[in-house]
C-alpha positions in Angstrom: 6.5 12.3 27.0 5.3 12.0 23.4 2.4 13.9 22.0 1.4 10.8 20.0 2.5 7.1 19.8 1.3 5.0 16.9 1.4 1.2 17.2 1.7 -0.5 13.9 3.4 1.3 10.9 1.5 -0.1 8.0 -0.4 2.3 5.7 -2.8 3.4 8.4 -0.1 3.9 11.0 2.5 5.6 8.7 -0.2 7.9 7.4 -1.5 8.8 10.9 2.0 9.4 12.2 3.1 11.5 9.2 -0.1 13.7 9.3 0.2 14.3 13.0 3.9 15.2 12.7 3.2 17.5 9.8 0.8 19.4 12.1 3.5 19.9 14.7 3.1 16.8 16.9 6.0 14.9 18.5 5.3 11.4 17.2 6.8 7.9 17.9 5.9 4.9 15.7 6.4 1.3 16.9 6.2 -1.8 14.8 7.1 -5.4 15.6 8.6 -6.0 12.1 11.6 -4.6 10.5 11.0 -2.9 7.1 10.9 -3.9 4.3 8.7 -6.9 5.3 6.3 -9.1 3.6 2.6 -8.6 4.3 -0.1 -11.0 3.1 -2.4 -8.8 1.0 -3.8 -8.8 -2.6 -2.4 -5.3 -2.7 -4.8 -3.8 -5.2 -5.3 -0.1 -5.2 -8.4 1.6 -6.5 -8.1 5.0 -8.0 -9.4 6.8 -4.9 -6.9 4.9 -2.8 -4.0 5.8 -5.0 -4.9 9.5 -4.8 -4.4 9.4 -1.0 -0.8 8.3 -1.3 1.9 10.9 -0.9 3.9 9.0 -3.5 4.5 9.1 -7.2 3.4 6.0 -9.2 6.9 4.8 -9.9 7.5 4.4 -6.1 4.8 1.8 -5.6 3.1 0.7 -8.9 3.5 -2.8 -10.2 0.8 -3.3 -12.9 -1.9 -1.0 -14.2 -5.0 -3.2 -14.6 -7.3 -2.3 -17.5 -9.1 -5.7 -17.8 -11.1 -7.5 -15.2 -13.0 -10.8 -15.6 -15.8 -11.8 -13.2 -16.3 -15.6 -13.1 -19.0 -17.8 -11.7 -18.6 -21.5 -12.3 -19.1 -22.5 -16.0 -20.9 -19.3 -16.9 -19.3 -17.1 -19.5 -17.1 -14.5 -17.9 -18.2 -11.0 -17.5 -15.5 -8.7 -18.8 -14.8 -5.1 -17.9 -12.3 -3.4 -20.3 -11.3 0.2 -19.9 -8.7 2.4 -21.6 -8.1 4.0 -18.2 -6.8 2.1 -15.1 -9.5 0.1 -13.3 -7.0 -0.5 -10.5 -3.3 -0.7 -9.8 -1.4 -3.5 -8.1 1.5 -2.9 -5.7 3.7 -4.9 -3.3 3.2 -4.3 0.3 6.9 -4.5 1.2 7.5 -1.7 -1.3 4.5 0.4 -0.5 4.8 0.2 3.2 8.5 1.0 3.2 7.9 4.1 1.1 5.1 5.3 3.4 7.3 4.7 6.4 10.1 6.8 4.8 7.6 9.6 4.3 6.7 9.5 8.0 10.3 9.6 9.0 10.9 12.5 6.6 8.1 14.3 8.4 9.9 13.9 11.7 8.4 10.7 13.1 10.8 8.6 15.2 10.5 4.9 14.5 11.2 1.8 16.6 11.3 -1.3 14.4 11.5 -5.0 15.4 9.8 -4.3 18.7 6.7 -6.0 20.0 4.2 -4.1 22.3 3.5 -6.3 25.3 1.3 -4.1 27.6 -0.5 -0.8 27.6 -1.7 1.1 30.7 -3.7 4.3 30.9 -4.5 6.9 33.5 -6.1 10.3 33.6 -3.0 12.1 32.3 -1.3 9.7 29.9 -0.9 6.3 28.2 2.2 4.1 28.8 3.2 1.6 26.2 5.5 -1.2 27.3 7.5 -3.0 24.6 10.6 -5.2 24.3 13.4 -3.3 26.0 11.5 -0.5 27.7 8.4 1.8 27.7 7.3 5.2 26.5 4.5 7.5 27.7 2.2 9.6 25.5 -0.8 11.9 25.6 -2.5 10.1 22.7 -2.3 6.6 21.4 -3.3 5.4 17.9 -3.7 1.7 17.3 -3.0 0.6 13.7 -1.8 -2.9 14.7 -4.1 -5.0 12.6 -7.1 -7.3 13.1 -5.5 -8.8 16.3 -4.8 -5.3 17.7 -3.4 -5.2 21.3 -4.5 -1.5 21.5 -8.1 -2.5 20.9 -8.1 -4.3 24.3 -7.8 -1.0 26.1 -11.1 0.1 24.8 -12.7 -3.2 26.0 -14.0 -3.6 22.4 -15.1 -7.0 21.3 -12.8 -8.9 19.0 -14.3 -8.3 15.5 -15.9 -11.0 13.5 -13.4 -12.1 10.9 -13.4 -14.0 7.6 -10.4 -16.2 7.0 -8.3 -15.4 3.9 -5.5 -17.3 2.2 -3.1 -16.0 -0.4 -0.4 -17.5 -2.5 2.1 -15.8 -4.7 3.3 -17.5 -7.9 6.4 -16.5 -9.8 5.8 -15.8 -13.5 7.9 -17.5 -16.1 10.4 -15.3 -17.9 8.4 -15.4 -21.1 5.2 -13.9 -19.6 4.6 -10.2 -19.3 2.0 -9.8 -16.6 0.8 -6.4 -17.8 -0.1 -7.6 -21.3 -0.9 -11.3 -20.7 -2.9 -11.4 -17.4 -6.2 -9.9 -16.4 -7.4 -9.3 -12.9 -10.0 -12.0 -12.0 -12.8 -12.2 -9.4 -14.4 -15.6 -9.0 -17.7 -15.5 -7.1 -18.3 -19.2 -7.0 -15.0 -20.7 -5.9 -15.7 -20.4 -2.1 -18.8 -20.3 0.0 -19.9 -16.8 1.2 -16.8 -15.2 -0.4 -14.7 -14.9 -3.5 -11.4 -15.6 -5.1 -9.0 -13.2 -6.8 -6.1 -13.2 -9.2 -4.0 -10.0 -9.3 -1.1 -9.6 -11.7 2.2 -8.1 -10.5 5.4 -7.4 -12.6 7.0 -10.8 -12.0 4.4 -12.7 -10.0 0.7 -13.2 -9.6 -1.3 -13.1 -6.4 -4.0 -15.8 -6.0 -6.2 -15.6 -3.0 -9.5 -16.6 -1.3 -11.7 -15.1 1.3 -14.8 -16.6 2.7 -15.9 -19.7 4.6 -13.8 -22.9 4.3 -15.0 -26.3 5.4 -11.5 -27.7 5.5 -7.9 -27.3 4.4 -8.7 -29.7 1.6 -11.6 -27.4 0.4 -9.2 -24.5 0.4 -6.6 -26.3 -1.7 -9.2 -27.3 -4.2 -10.4 -23.8 -4.5 -6.8 -22.6 -5.2 -6.5 -25.1 -8.0 -9.8 -24.0 -9.4 -8.7 -20.4 -9.4 -5.4 -21.2 -11.1 -7.4 -22.7 -14.0 -8.3 -19.1 -15.0 -4.6 -18.6 -15.9 -3.6 -20.5 -19.0 -0.3 -22.4 -18.7 0.0 -22.1 -15.0 1.2 -25.7 -14.5 4.6 -25.8 -13.0 4.7 -22.3 -11.8 6.8 -21.8 -8.6 4.8 -20.9 -5.5 6.9 -18.3 -3.7 4.8 -18.2 -0.5 1.4 -19.2 0.8 0.1 -17.4 3.9 -3.2 -17.0 5.8 -4.7 -13.9 7.5 -8.0 -12.6 8.6 -10.3 -9.9 7.3 -12.2 -8.1 10.1 -15.9 -7.2 9.5 -17.0 -3.7 10.3 -19.7 -3.2 13.0 -20.9 0.3 13.7 -21.4 -0.7 17.4 -17.7 -1.5 17.9 -15.8 1.0 20.0 -12.9 2.6 18.1 -12.2 5.6 20.3 -11.9 6.3 24.0 -10.1 8.4 26.5 -6.7 9.1 24.8 -6.9 6.1 22.5 -8.3 5.5 19.0 -8.1 2.9 16.3 -7.5 3.1 12.5 -7.3 0.7 9.6 -7.7 -3.0 10.3 -7.5 -2.5 14.0 -10.8 -0.6 13.8 -12.2 -3.2 11.4 -12.3 -0.6 8.7 -12.2 -3.1 5.8 -14.5 -3.4 2.8 -16.6 -6.5 3.4 -17.5 -6.9 -0.3 -14.1 -6.7 -2.0 -11.9 -7.1 1.1 -10.1 -3.9 0.3 -8.3 -2.4 3.3 -5.8 0.0 1.8 -8.2 2.8 0.9 -9.8 2.7 4.4 -6.4 2.4 6.1 -5.1 5.5 4.3 -8.2 7.5 4.9 -8.8 6.6 8.5 -5.0 7.1 9.2 -5.4 10.6 7.7 -8.4 11.3 9.9 -6.7 10.0 13.0 -3.6 12.0 12.4 -5.6 15.2 12.0 -7.8 14.4 14.9 -5.0 14.0 17.5 -3.5 17.2 16.2 -6.7 19.1 16.7 -7.4 19.6 13.0 -10.8 18.0 13.0 -13.1 20.8 12.0 -14.9 20.9 15.3 -16.9 17.7 14.7 -17.9 16.1 18.0 -16.4 16.5 21.4 -13.3 14.7 22.8 -12.0 11.4 21.4 -15.5 10.1 20.9 -15.8 12.7 18.1 -13.4 10.6 16.1 -15.8 7.7 16.3 -18.6 10.0 15.1 -16.7 11.2 12.0 -15.5 7.7 11.1 -19.1 6.4 11.4 -20.5 9.2 9.3 -17.9 8.8 6.5 -16.1 5.5 6.3 -18.7 3.6 8.4 -21.6 4.6 6.0 -19.6 3.2 3.1 -18.9 -0.1 4.9 -22.5 -0.6 5.9 -23.5 -0.4 2.2 -20.6 -2.7 1.2 -21.7 -5.2 3.8 -25.2 -5.2 2.5 -24.0 -5.7 -1.0 -21.7 -8.6 0.2 -24.6 -10.4 1.9 -26.8 -10.1 -1.2 -24.1 -11.1 -3.8 -22.5 -13.9 -1.9 -25.9 -15.3 -0.8 -27.3 -15.6 -4.4 -24.2 -15.3 -6.6 -25.9 -17.0 -9.6 -28.7 -14.5 -9.7 -26.3 -11.5 -9.3 -24.1 -12.9 -12.0 -27.1 -13.1 -14.3 -28.2 -9.6 -13.5 -24.7 -8.2 -14.1 -24.4 -10.1 -17.4 -27.6 -8.5 -18.7 -26.8 -5.1 -17.2 -23.1 -4.7 -17.8 -23.3 -0.9 -17.4 -23.8 -1.5 -13.6 -20.3 -3.0 -13.4 -18.8 0.0 -15.2 -20.7 2.3 -12.8 -19.3 0.3 -9.8 -15.8 0.5 -11.1 -16.1 4.2 -11.8 -17.5 4.9 -8.3 -14.5 3.1 -6.7 -12.1 5.0 -9.0 -13.4 8.3 -7.8 -14.6 9.7 -4.5 -18.3 8.7 -5.0 -17.6 5.2 -3.5 -20.4 2.9 -2.4 -22.7 5.8 -1.5 -22.5 7.1 -5.1 -22.9 3.6 -6.6 -26.1 3.0 -4.6 -27.7 6.0 -6.3 -26.9 4.7 -9.8 -28.6 1.3 -9.3 -31.7 0.5 -11.3 -35.0 -0.3 -9.5 -34.7 -4.1 -9.2 -31.3 -3.7 -7.5 -32.5 -0.9 -5.2 -35.2 -3.3 -3.9 -32.4 -5.4 -2.5 -31.2 -2.4 -0.5 -34.7 -1.4 0.5 -34.3 -1.9 4.3 -31.0 -0.1 4.3 -32.4 2.9 2.4 -35.4 3.1 4.8 -33.1 3.1 7.8 -30.8 5.7 6.2 -33.6 8.0 5.4 -35.1 7.8 8.9 -31.7 8.6 10.3 -31.2 11.6 8.1 
């Protein structure tokens, strides 16, 4: 019987499995795909996410982004320029394969191309049934995405999700993405959401997340996004895929007897930027240490994992959710405020580049912006 089985070997799963194995646990990882595999994702890494990787930059880095444009309709773009990296783009097939290799090197056994069909629990163990057999374990970590089968064991509600669509376009040979293309965020291209353009070495990722009235609306939004790239006419579309972005809810159950969730399976995704990689890596690390008993004595039993996630990652996501509701409800006003107070954007970028995160960013806001967070601050102070 295994000490730990991890279902889903993306960044959260590979990290959890590797960390648990490094602490002496006997770990099995299962994934329905065979690596390398494509994963729909904008694949942008903030500075704090990159620091969590057990990899050197040449193992995963595509483009270092030093320029970001924030767009809203016909308003002049708000530009953020920095001599340092604002973010790094990667490719999920490359990144995930490299992380999986590190897990294997740490002693994790991997079963690829195997779909989990059923999971049963009793007082002593968890049994995972998959194509071709089953395995038993003392602890199970679910890192199998927004549609997690592991989450069903906890009888946790399916998370509220936003639809997202991504297309990848091949760059012509005469364009150098690192010098010719900026990263772009468009706040007005889709209702209650945003669009993005992220440059890669030989391609560009164009995506949308928000509320779509129809497929026709989505296609029009894609064309509007592409207008931010001069000379895009005729570019080859390599692929176009859809996925969902789960929304964090502090009331959702992410831990129970012998079972816990990390990454997208636990809805640990930034509701403002849609970033999942940082929270996948961080929750995976916490989950791996937790099942190995290296959790600094916080809480009791598996429910202690939920406590530490809520007090760290959860607090960040609550603030990000509040910010998303404000910005995407009144994007015009927020764009106006940001245009007249550009230092706020640099503070935001700096907080996501270091470990201050949303909690640190909230402390830097001027008074008019803090008013928008008034009810959150009141609740937080009462709780602490």
